[in-house]
VOVODREN-666390 format. One record per atom (N, C-alpha, C, O): residue number from 1; residue in three letters; x, y, z. Coordinates in steps of 0.001 Angstrom, whole numbers, plus 500000, padded with zeros to 6 digits. Layout:
seq: NUM type: ALA X: X Y: Y Z: Z .
...
end
This chain:
seq: 1 type: MET X: 513861 Y: 651760 Z: 160739 .
seq: 1 type: MET X: 514014 Y: 651032 Z: 161699 .
seq: 1 type: MET X: 512387 Y: 651167 Z: 162450 .
seq: 1 type: MET X: 511802 Y: 652223 Z: 162692 .
seq: 2 type: ASP X: 511964 Y: 649973 Z: 162679 .
seq: 2 type: ASP X: 510672 Y: 650212 Z: 163657 .
seq: 2 type: ASP X: 510622 Y: 650481 Z: 165114 .
seq: 2 type: ASP X: 511664 Y: 650750 Z: 165713 .
seq: 3 type: SER X: 509422 Y: 650423 Z: 165756 .
seq: 3 type: SER X: 509416 Y: 650434 Z: 167111 .
seq: 3 type: SER X: 510056 Y: 649304 Z: 167758 .
seq: 3 type: SER X: 510800 Y: 649583 Z: 168699 .
seq: 4 type: SER X: 509888 Y: 647854 Z: 167381 .
seq: 4 type: SER X: 510226 Y: 646873 Z: 167788 .
seq: 4 type: SER X: 512043 Y: 646844 Z: 168036 .
seq: 4 type: SER X: 512672 Y: 646639 Z: 169075 .
seq: 5 type: ASP X: 512631 Y: 647190 Z: 166368 .
seq: 5 type: ASP X: 514165 Y: 647590 Z: 166788 .
seq: 5 type: ASP X: 514657 Y: 648469 Z: 168193 .
seq: 5 type: ASP X: 515469 Y: 648206 Z: 169080 .
seq: 6 type: LEU X: 513909 Y: 649438 Z: 167983 .
seq: 6 type: LEU X: 514135 Y: 650471 Z: 169045 .
seq: 6 type: LEU X: 514144 Y: 649990 Z: 170280 .
seq: 6 type: LEU X: 515003 Y: 650088 Z: 171157 .
seq: 7 type: SER X: 512723 Y: 649261 Z: 170268 .
seq: 7 type: SER X: 512836 Y: 648893 Z: 172035 .
seq: 7 type: SER X: 513524 Y: 647464 Z: 172355 .
seq: 7 type: SER X: 513280 Y: 647006 Z: 173471 .
seq: 8 type: LEU X: 514394 Y: 646675 Z: 171460 .
seq: 8 type: LEU X: 515287 Y: 645821 Z: 171377 .
seq: 8 type: LEU X: 516561 Y: 646472 Z: 171938 .
seq: 8 type: LEU X: 517129 Y: 646251 Z: 173007 .
seq: 9 type: ALA X: 516784 Y: 647093 Z: 171222 .
seq: 9 type: ALA X: 518176 Y: 648174 Z: 171237 .
seq: 9 type: ALA X: 517921 Y: 649208 Z: 172998 .
seq: 9 type: ALA X: 518815 Y: 649941 Z: 173422 .
seq: 10 type: ALA X: 517184 Y: 649104 Z: 173404 .
seq: 10 type: ALA X: 516631 Y: 650046 Z: 174574 .
seq: 10 type: ALA X: 517062 Y: 648969 Z: 175642 .
seq: 10 type: ALA X: 517914 Y: 649112 Z: 176518 .
seq: 11 type: ASP X: 516178 Y: 647700 Z: 175341 .
seq: 11 type: ASP X: 516438 Y: 646631 Z: 176299 .
seq: 11 type: ASP X: 518042 Y: 646026 Z: 176501 .
seq: 11 type: ASP X: 518501 Y: 645692 Z: 177593 .
seq: 12 type: LEU X: 518730 Y: 645971 Z: 175289 .
seq: 12 type: LEU X: 519801 Y: 645593 Z: 175372 .
seq: 12 type: LEU X: 520925 Y: 646624 Z: 176230 .
seq: 12 type: LEU X: 521789 Y: 646235 Z: 177016 .
seq: 13 type: GLY X: 520688 Y: 647773 Z: 175904 .
seq: 13 type: GLY X: 521460 Y: 648587 Z: 176529 .
seq: 13 type: GLY X: 521020 Y: 648696 Z: 178112 .
seq: 13 type: GLY X: 521896 Y: 648668 Z: 178977 .
seq: 14 type: ARG X: 519801 Y: 648804 Z: 178415 .
seq: 14 type: ARG X: 519286 Y: 648884 Z: 179855 .
seq: 14 type: ARG X: 520015 Y: 647698 Z: 180281 .
seq: 14 type: ARG X: 520627 Y: 647923 Z: 181325 .
seq: 15 type: GLU X: 520156 Y: 646585 Z: 179868 .
seq: 15 type: GLU X: 520411 Y: 645289 Z: 180747 .
seq: 15 type: GLU X: 522141 Y: 645388 Z: 180881 .
seq: 15 type: GLU X: 522781 Y: 644857 Z: 181789 .
seq: 16 type: MET X: 522738 Y: 646208 Z: 179738 .
seq: 16 type: MET X: 524457 Y: 646205 Z: 179804 .
seq: 16 type: MET X: 524568 Y: 647323 Z: 181078 .
seq: 16 type: MET X: 525264 Y: 647151 Z: 182079 .
seq: 17 type: LEU X: 523866 Y: 648302 Z: 180854 .
seq: 17 type: LEU X: 524077 Y: 649083 Z: 182127 .
seq: 17 type: LEU X: 523979 Y: 648482 Z: 183161 .
seq: 17 type: LEU X: 524946 Y: 648278 Z: 183895 .
seq: 18 type: TRP X: 522731 Y: 648067 Z: 183420 .
seq: 18 type: TRP X: 522507 Y: 647107 Z: 184869 .
seq: 18 type: TRP X: 523543 Y: 646270 Z: 185764 .
seq: 18 type: TRP X: 523837 Y: 646297 Z: 186959 .
seq: 19 type: VAL X: 524026 Y: 645413 Z: 184513 .
seq: 19 type: VAL X: 525040 Y: 644632 Z: 184839 .
seq: 19 type: VAL X: 526641 Y: 645570 Z: 184914 .
seq: 19 type: VAL X: 527448 Y: 645143 Z: 185740 .
seq: 20 type: ALA X: 526857 Y: 646204 Z: 184480 .
seq: 20 type: ALA X: 527695 Y: 646992 Z: 184693 .
seq: 20 type: ALA X: 527783 Y: 647782 Z: 185976 .
seq: 20 type: ALA X: 528870 Y: 648005 Z: 186509 .
seq: 21 type: VAL X: 526626 Y: 648206 Z: 186474 .
seq: 21 type: VAL X: 526164 Y: 648901 Z: 187889 .
seq: 21 type: VAL X: 526149 Y: 647540 Z: 189076 .
seq: 21 type: VAL X: 526327 Y: 647837 Z: 190257 .
seq: 22 type: LYS X: 526000 Y: 646534 Z: 188816 .
seq: 22 type: LYS X: 526020 Y: 645327 Z: 189886 .
seq: 22 type: LYS X: 527553 Y: 644931 Z: 189937 .
seq: 22 type: LYS X: 528198 Y: 644657 Z: 190949 .
seq: 23 type: LEU X: 528008 Y: 644964 Z: 188581 .
seq: 23 type: LEU X: 529536 Y: 644469 Z: 189180 .
seq: 23 type: LEU X: 530545 Y: 645269 Z: 189548 .
seq: 23 type: LEU X: 531600 Y: 644827 Z: 190001 .
seq: 24 type: SER X: 530195 Y: 646998 Z: 189313 .
seq: 24 type: SER X: 531224 Y: 647912 Z: 189982 .
seq: 24 type: SER X: 530516 Y: 648235 Z: 191226 .
seq: 24 type: SER X: 531089 Y: 649164 Z: 191794 .
seq: 25 type: PHE X: 529303 Y: 647740 Z: 191972 .
seq: 25 type: PHE X: 528836 Y: 648456 Z: 192818 .
seq: 25 type: PHE X: 529554 Y: 647874 Z: 194296 .
seq: 25 type: PHE X: 529564 Y: 648513 Z: 195348 .
seq: 26 type: PRO X: 530110 Y: 646590 Z: 194104 .
seq: 26 type: PRO X: 531021 Y: 646098 Z: 195569 .
seq: 26 type: PRO X: 532297 Y: 646672 Z: 195404 .
seq: 26 type: PRO X: 532996 Y: 646358 Z: 196367 .
seq: 27 type: ILE X: 532869 Y: 647344 Z: 194637 .
seq: 27 type: ILE X: 534218 Y: 647696 Z: 194475 .
seq: 27 type: ILE X: 534130 Y: 649015 Z: 194828 .
seq: 27 type: ILE X: 534993 Y: 649477 Z: 195574 .
seq: 28 type: LEU X: 533085 Y: 649823 Z: 194352 .
seq: 28 type: LEU X: 532863 Y: 651305 Z: 194771 .
seq: 28 type: LEU X: 532363 Y: 651571 Z: 196053 .
seq: 28 type: LEU X: 532559 Y: 652653 Z: 196606 .
seq: 29 type: LEU X: 531768 Y: 650710 Z: 196531 .
seq: 29 type: LEU X: 531401 Y: 650658 Z: 198009 .
seq: 29 type: LEU X: 532482 Y: 650475 Z: 199226 .
seq: 29 type: LEU X: 532448 Y: 651024 Z: 200328 .
seq: 30 type: VAL X: 533693 Y: 649321 Z: 198594 .
seq: 30 type: VAL X: 534707 Y: 649334 Z: 199608 .
seq: 30 type: VAL X: 535510 Y: 650483 Z: 199531 .
seq: 30 type: VAL X: 535781 Y: 651117 Z: 200551 .
seq: 31 type: ALA X: 535992 Y: 650872 Z: 198216 .
seq: 31 type: ALA X: 536784 Y: 652030 Z: 198155 .
seq: 31 type: ALA X: 535927 Y: 653102 Z: 198561 .
seq: 31 type: ALA X: 536699 Y: 654056 Z: 198470 .
seq: 32 type: ILE X: 535445 Y: 653305 Z: 198732 .
seq: 32 type: ILE X: 534202 Y: 654702 Z: 199572 .
seq: 32 type: ILE X: 534569 Y: 654613 Z: 200948 .
seq: 32 type: ILE X: 535260 Y: 655401 Z: 201595 .
seq: 33 type: VAL X: 533884 Y: 653293 Z: 201404 .
seq: 33 type: VAL X: 534190 Y: 653023 Z: 203008 .
seq: 33 type: VAL X: 535718 Y: 653314 Z: 203512 .
seq: 33 type: VAL X: 536047 Y: 654115 Z: 204386 .
seq: 34 type: VAL X: 536649 Y: 652381 Z: 202668 .
seq: 34 type: VAL X: 537883 Y: 652559 Z: 203297 .
seq: 34 type: VAL X: 538443 Y: 654258 Z: 202800 .
seq: 34 type: VAL X: 539572 Y: 654484 Z: 203236 .
seq: 35 type: SER X: 537907 Y: 655291 Z: 202081 .
seq: 35 type: SER X: 538514 Y: 656408 Z: 202128 .
seq: 35 type: SER X: 537643 Y: 657134 Z: 203043 .
seq: 35 type: SER X: 538137 Y: 658210 Z: 203379 .
seq: 36 type: GLY X: 536670 Y: 656922 Z: 203479 .
seq: 36 type: GLY X: 536191 Y: 657534 Z: 204513 .
seq: 36 type: GLY X: 536705 Y: 657237 Z: 206151 .
seq: 36 type: GLY X: 536798 Y: 658010 Z: 207104 .
seq: 37 type: VAL X: 536982 Y: 655808 Z: 206029 .
seq: 37 type: VAL X: 537751 Y: 655459 Z: 207781 .
seq: 37 type: VAL X: 539476 Y: 656210 Z: 207353 .
seq: 37 type: VAL X: 540108 Y: 656632 Z: 208321 .
seq: 38 type: ILE X: 539932 Y: 656298 Z: 206378 .
seq: 38 type: ILE X: 541458 Y: 656528 Z: 206242 .
seq: 38 type: ILE X: 541221 Y: 658158 Z: 206686 .
seq: 38 type: ILE X: 541852 Y: 658661 Z: 207615 .
seq: 39 type: SER X: 540276 Y: 658859 Z: 205928 .
seq: 39 type: SER X: 540082 Y: 660393 Z: 206108 .
seq: 39 type: SER X: 539698 Y: 660888 Z: 207499 .
seq: 39 type: SER X: 540055 Y: 661956 Z: 207997 .
seq: 40 type: ILE X: 538715 Y: 659714 Z: 208201 .
seq: 40 type: ILE X: 538848 Y: 660186 Z: 209716 .
seq: 40 type: ILE X: 539896 Y: 659985 Z: 210251 .
seq: 40 type: ILE X: 540101 Y: 660845 Z: 211109 .
seq: 41 type: LEU X: 540947 Y: 659020 Z: 210147 .
seq: 41 type: LEU X: 541844 Y: 658631 Z: 210721 .
seq: 41 type: LEU X: 542934 Y: 660039 Z: 210646 .
seq: 41 type: LEU X: 543364 Y: 660663 Z: 211617 .
seq: 42 type: GLN X: 543196 Y: 660283 Z: 209292 .
seq: 42 type: GLN X: 543898 Y: 661644 Z: 208919 .
seq: 42 type: GLN X: 543710 Y: 662633 Z: 209839 .
seq: 42 type: GLN X: 544475 Y: 663168 Z: 210641 .
seq: 43 type: ALA X: 542185 Y: 662827 Z: 209497 .
seq: 43 type: ALA X: 541548 Y: 664160 Z: 210431 .
seq: 43 type: ALA X: 541810 Y: 663898 Z: 211971 .
seq: 43 type: ALA X: 542312 Y: 664841 Z: 212581 .
seq: 44 type: THR X: 541518 Y: 662674 Z: 212718 .
seq: 44 type: THR X: 542267 Y: 662923 Z: 214013 .
seq: 44 type: THR X: 543416 Y: 662990 Z: 214197 .
seq: 44 type: THR X: 543754 Y: 663611 Z: 215205 .
seq: 45 type: THR X: 544378 Y: 662461 Z: 213427 .
seq: 45 type: THR X: 545529 Y: 662391 Z: 213829 .
seq: 45 type: THR X: 546342 Y: 663429 Z: 213241 .
seq: 45 type: THR X: 547556 Y: 663533 Z: 213415 .
seq: 46 type: GLN X: 545682 Y: 664129 Z: 212597 .
seq: 46 type: GLN X: 546287 Y: 665615 Z: 211875 .
seq: 46 type: GLN X: 547658 Y: 664799 Z: 210616 .
seq: 46 type: GLN X: 548549 Y: 665536 Z: 210193 .
seq: 47 type: LEU X: 547620 Y: 663603 Z: 210270 .
seq: 47 type: LEU X: 548681 Y: 663225 Z: 209115 .
seq: 47 type: LEU X: 547997 Y: 663172 Z: 208007 .
seq: 47 type: LEU X: 547238 Y: 662342 Z: 207508 .
seq: 48 type: GLN X: 548583 Y: 664689 Z: 207563 .
seq: 48 type: GLN X: 547839 Y: 664317 Z: 206233 .
seq: 48 type: GLN X: 549010 Y: 664102 Z: 204689 .
seq: 48 type: GLN X: 549496 Y: 664894 Z: 203881 .
seq: 49 type: ASP X: 549059 Y: 663021 Z: 204829 .
seq: 49 type: ASP X: 549873 Y: 662511 Z: 203618 .
seq: 49 type: ASP X: 549106 Y: 661936 Z: 202533 .
seq: 49 type: ASP X: 548354 Y: 661048 Z: 202934 .
seq: 50 type: GLN X: 549057 Y: 662141 Z: 201369 .
seq: 50 type: GLN X: 548289 Y: 662081 Z: 200457 .
seq: 50 type: GLN X: 548334 Y: 660139 Z: 200165 .
seq: 50 type: GLN X: 547356 Y: 659391 Z: 200154 .
seq: 51 type: THR X: 549466 Y: 659848 Z: 200007 .
seq: 51 type: THR X: 549782 Y: 658401 Z: 199880 .
seq: 51 type: THR X: 549090 Y: 657149 Z: 200661 .
seq: 51 type: THR X: 548765 Y: 656047 Z: 200220 .
seq: 52 type: LEU X: 548980 Y: 657674 Z: 201924 .
seq: 52 type: LEU X: 548026 Y: 657023 Z: 203014 .
seq: 52 type: LEU X: 546653 Y: 656725 Z: 202795 .
seq: 52 type: LEU X: 546031 Y: 655847 Z: 203394 .
seq: 53 type: ASN X: 546163 Y: 657539 Z: 201853 .
seq: 53 type: ASN X: 544989 Y: 657511 Z: 201413 .
seq: 53 type: ASN X: 544882 Y: 656122 Z: 200341 .
seq: 53 type: ASN X: 544073 Y: 655230 Z: 200599 .
seq: 54 type: GLN X: 545594 Y: 656062 Z: 199377 .
seq: 54 type: GLN X: 545783 Y: 655435 Z: 198355 .
seq: 54 type: GLN X: 546120 Y: 653818 Z: 198736 .
seq: 54 type: GLN X: 545256 Y: 652941 Z: 198749 .
seq: 55 type: VAL X: 547179 Y: 653659 Z: 198965 .
seq: 55 type: VAL X: 547763 Y: 652324 Z: 199769 .
seq: 55 type: VAL X: 546786 Y: 651354 Z: 200281 .
seq: 55 type: VAL X: 546788 Y: 650179 Z: 199912 .
seq: 56 type: PRO X: 545808 Y: 651918 Z: 201271 .
seq: 56 type: PRO X: 545004 Y: 650899 Z: 201918 .
seq: 56 type: PRO X: 543666 Y: 650677 Z: 201050 .
seq: 56 type: PRO X: 542998 Y: 649644 Z: 201098 .
seq: 57 type: LYS X: 543371 Y: 651799 Z: 200250 .
seq: 57 type: LYS X: 542228 Y: 651741 Z: 199068 .
seq: 57 type: LYS X: 542644 Y: 650619 Z: 198298 .
seq: 57 type: LYS X: 541889 Y: 649650 Z: 198219 .
seq: 58 type: MET X: 543835 Y: 650623 Z: 197674 .
seq: 58 type: MET X: 544290 Y: 649778 Z: 196619 .
seq: 58 type: MET X: 544319 Y: 648124 Z: 196914 .
seq: 58 type: MET X: 544068 Y: 647144 Z: 196212 .
seq: 59 type: PHE X: 544744 Y: 648304 Z: 198282 .
seq: 59 type: PHE X: 544766 Y: 646643 Z: 198876 .
seq: 59 type: PHE X: 543409 Y: 646100 Z: 198854 .
seq: 59 type: PHE X: 543070 Y: 645070 Z: 198271 .
seq: 60 type: ALA X: 542456 Y: 647093 Z: 199728 .
seq: 60 type: ALA X: 540885 Y: 646529 Z: 199623 .
seq: 60 type: ALA X: 540274 Y: 646430 Z: 198475 .
seq: 60 type: ALA X: 539352 Y: 645617 Z: 198415 .
seq: 61 type: VAL X: 540625 Y: 647236 Z: 197241 .
seq: 61 type: VAL X: 539674 Y: 646987 Z: 195858 .
seq: 61 type: VAL X: 540507 Y: 646111 Z: 195557 .
seq: 61 type: VAL X: 540718 Y: 646530 Z: 194419 .
seq: 62 type: ALA X: 541320 Y: 645011 Z: 195662 .
seq: 62 type: ALA X: 542411 Y: 644197 Z: 195023 .
seq: 62 type: ALA X: 541616 Y: 643113 Z: 195881 .
seq: 62 type: ALA X: 541143 Y: 642249 Z: 195143 .
seq: 63 type: ALA X: 541370 Y: 642939 Z: 197074 .
seq: 63 type: ALA X: 541029 Y: 642238 Z: 197831 .
seq: 63 type: ALA X: 539607 Y: 641804 Z: 197821 .
seq: 63 type: ALA X: 539304 Y: 640623 Z: 197996 .
seq: 64 type: VAL X: 538488 Y: 643004 Z: 197564 .
seq: 64 type: VAL X: 537300 Y: 642820 Z: 196921 .
seq: 64 type: VAL X: 537147 Y: 641851 Z: 195442 .
seq: 64 type: VAL X: 536344 Y: 640960 Z: 195164 .
seq: 65 type: ILE X: 538269 Y: 642442 Z: 194664 .
seq: 65 type: ILE X: 538127 Y: 641923 Z: 193586 .
seq: 65 type: ILE X: 538188 Y: 640295 Z: 193359 .
seq: 65 type: ILE X: 537621 Y: 639575 Z: 192537 .
seq: 66 type: PHE X: 539312 Y: 639950 Z: 194660 .
seq: 66 type: PHE X: 539419 Y: 638573 Z: 194455 .
seq: 66 type: PHE X: 538532 Y: 637778 Z: 195523 .
seq: 66 type: PHE X: 538447 Y: 636553 Z: 195437 .
seq: 67 type: ILE X: 538057 Y: 638290 Z: 196248 .
seq: 67 type: ILE X: 536768 Y: 637742 Z: 196917 .
seq: 67 type: ILE X: 535586 Y: 637303 Z: 195645 .
seq: 67 type: ILE X: 535346 Y: 636160 Z: 195257 .
seq: 68 type: VAL X: 534922 Y: 638666 Z: 195130 .
seq: 68 type: VAL X: 533865 Y: 638720 Z: 194541 .
seq: 68 type: VAL X: 534274 Y: 637840 Z: 192916 .
seq: 68 type: VAL X: 533402 Y: 637612 Z: 192077 .
seq: 69 type: LEU X: 535014 Y: 637640 Z: 192825 .
seq: 69 type: LEU X: 535720 Y: 637069 Z: 191450 .
seq: 69 type: LEU X: 534736 Y: 636118 Z: 190783 .
seq: 69 type: LEU X: 534231 Y: 636285 Z: 189673 .
seq: 70 type: PRO X: 534486 Y: 634862 Z: 191803 .
seq: 70 type: PRO X: 533432 Y: 633856 Z: 191123 .
seq: 70 type: PRO X: 531784 Y: 634622 Z: 190708 .
seq: 70 type: PRO X: 530948 Y: 634380 Z: 189837 .
seq: 71 type: TRP X: 531874 Y: 635645 Z: 191849 .
seq: 71 type: TRP X: 530150 Y: 636159 Z: 191453 .
seq: 71 type: TRP X: 530272 Y: 636867 Z: 190098 .
seq: 71 type: TRP X: 529333 Y: 636747 Z: 189310 .
seq: 72 type: PHE X: 531303 Y: 637566 Z: 189769 .
seq: 72 type: PHE X: 531692 Y: 638399 Z: 189055 .
seq: 72 type: PHE X: 531264 Y: 637569 Z: 187618 .
seq: 72 type: PHE X: 530495 Y: 637871 Z: 186705 .
seq: 73 type: LEU X: 532113 Y: 636408 Z: 187856 .
seq: 73 type: LEU X: 531988 Y: 635492 Z: 186628 .
seq: 73 type: LEU X: 530699 Y: 634855 Z: 186210 .
seq: 73 type: LEU X: 530359 Y: 634504 Z: 185080 .
seq: 74 type: SER X: 530089 Y: 634780 Z: 187267 .
seq: 74 type: SER X: 528695 Y: 634195 Z: 187225 .
seq: 74 type: SER X: 527696 Y: 635096 Z: 186524 .
seq: 74 type: SER X: 526886 Y: 634716 Z: 185678 .
seq: 75 type: VAL X: 527837 Y: 636268 Z: 186949 .
seq: 75 type: VAL X: 527473 Y: 637305 Z: 186357 .
seq: 75 type: VAL X: 527076 Y: 637827 Z: 185121 .
seq: 75 type: VAL X: 526053 Y: 638380 Z: 184716 .
seq: 76 type: LEU X: 528584 Y: 637379 Z: 184426 .
seq: 76 type: LEU X: 529014 Y: 637870 Z: 183171 .
seq: 76 type: LEU X: 528490 Y: 636473 Z: 182243 .
seq: 76 type: LEU X: 528125 Y: 636534 Z: 181069 .
seq: 77 type: VAL X: 528538 Y: 635543 Z: 182865 .
seq: 77 type: VAL X: 528462 Y: 634307 Z: 181915 .
seq: 77 type: VAL X: 526708 Y: 634099 Z: 181760 .
seq: 77 type: VAL X: 526082 Y: 633754 Z: 180758 .
seq: 78 type: GLU X: 526238 Y: 634413 Z: 183017 .
seq: 78 type: GLU X: 524335 Y: 634514 Z: 183015 .
seq: 78 type: GLU X: 524032 Y: 635251 Z: 181522 .
seq: 78 type: GLU X: 523381 Y: 634752 Z: 180604 .
seq: 79 type: TYR X: 524757 Y: 636727 Z: 181537 .
seq: 79 type: TYR X: 524668 Y: 637746 Z: 181155 .
seq: 79 type: TYR X: 524781 Y: 637583 Z: 179458 .
seq: 79 type: TYR X: 523962 Y: 637927 Z: 178606 .
seq: 80 type: THR X: 526123 Y: 636917 Z: 179295 .
seq: 80 type: THR X: 526085 Y: 636552 Z: 177795 .
seq: 80 type: THR X: 525659 Y: 635251 Z: 177472 .
seq: 80 type: THR X: 525788 Y: 634911 Z: 176296 .
seq: 81 type: HIS X: 525063 Y: 634264 Z: 178469 .
seq: 81 type: HIS X: 524006 Y: 633654 Z: 177720 .
seq: 81 type: HIS X: 522762 Y: 633720 Z: 177124 .
seq: 81 type: HIS X: 522343 Y: 633152 Z: 176115 .
seq: 82 type: GLU X: 522017 Y: 634796 Z: 178189 .
seq: 82 type: GLU X: 520794 Y: 635623 Z: 177836 .
seq: 82 type: GLU X: 520862 Y: 636164 Z: 176554 .
seq: 82 type: GLU X: 519953 Y: 636092 Z: 175727 .
seq: 83 type: LEU X: 522305 Y: 636887 Z: 176335 .
seq: 83 type: LEU X: 522303 Y: 637925 Z: 175252 .
seq: 83 type: LEU X: 522462 Y: 636940 Z: 173835 .
seq: 83 type: LEU X: 521809 Y: 637234 Z: 172834 .
seq: 84 type: LEU X: 523223 Y: 635962 Z: 173841 .
seq: 84 type: LEU X: 523417 Y: 635002 Z: 172625 .
seq: 84 type: LEU X: 522270 Y: 634090 Z: 172680 .
seq: 84 type: LEU X: 522204 Y: 633485 Z: 171610 .
seq: 85 type: GLY X: 521254 Y: 633712 Z: 173568 .
seq: 85 type: GLY X: 520200 Y: 632506 Z: 173319 .
seq: 85 type: GLY X: 519159 Y: 633710 Z: 172727 .
seq: 85 type: GLY X: 518247 Y: 633323 Z: 171996 .
seq: 86 type: GLY X: 519277 Y: 635239 Z: 173040 .
seq: 86 type: GLY X: 518149 Y: 635804 Z: 172227 .
seq: 86 type: GLY X: 518280 Y: 636250 Z: 170888 .
seq: 86 type: GLY X: 517483 Y: 636819 Z: 170142 .
seq: 87 type: MET X: 520029 Y: 635690 Z: 170662 .
seq: 87 type: MET X: 520116 Y: 636412 Z: 169140 .
seq: 87 type: MET X: 519128 Y: 635727 Z: 167785 .
seq: 87 type: MET X: 518973 Y: 636237 Z: 166676 .
seq: 88 type: GLY X: 518578 Y: 634494 Z: 168268 .
seq: 88 type: GLY X: 518123 Y: 633886 Z: 167251 .
seq: 88 type: GLY X: 516849 Y: 634528 Z: 166946 .
seq: 88 type: GLY X: 516537 Y: 634476 Z: 165756 .
seq: 89 type: GLY X: 515960 Y: 635178 Z: 167806 .
seq: 89 type: GLY X: 514943 Y: 635859 Z: 167379 .
seq: 89 type: GLY X: 514979 Y: 637273 Z: 166855 .
seq: 89 type: GLY X: 513999 Y: 637942 Z: 166528 .
seq: 90 type: TRP X: 516511 Y: 637707 Z: 166815 .
seq: 90 type: TRP X: 516623 Y: 639097 Z: 166280 .
seq: 90 type: TRP X: 516709 Y: 639070 Z: 164924 .
seq: 90 type: TRP X: 516542 Y: 640073 Z: 164230 .
seq: 91 type: PHE X: 516994 Y: 637835 Z: 164442 .
seq: 91 type: PHE X: 517133 Y: 637830 Z: 162891 .
seq: 91 type: PHE X: 515970 Y: 636962 Z: 162043 .
seq: 91 type: PHE X: 515998 Y: 635855 Z: 161506 .
seq: 92 type: GLN X: 514844 Y: 638082 Z: 162191 .
seq: 92 type: GLN X: 513601 Y: 637255 Z: 161481 .
seq: 92 type: GLN X: 513137 Y: 638186 Z: 160596 .
seq: 92 type: GLN X: 512182 Y: 637921 Z: 159866 .
end
């Protein structure tokens, strides 16, 4: 393997990780915010039920996935086009 093969593999890996971070960020952000709000409410009301934290978080994450699904698909399609479009130059 020469250095161009290694740099190509590193670039592909970096781009793949960046797409994964971009796609997971909205979901993780909403889950963290909802958990924080529920934790503050639990602390102020002294209601310590474990399921109280999970149910709103599940609904919030499902709502975010539903709302940003078109953006998810556009990011994945763009990444796939870049990946498949660049394949022609790899096999020389």
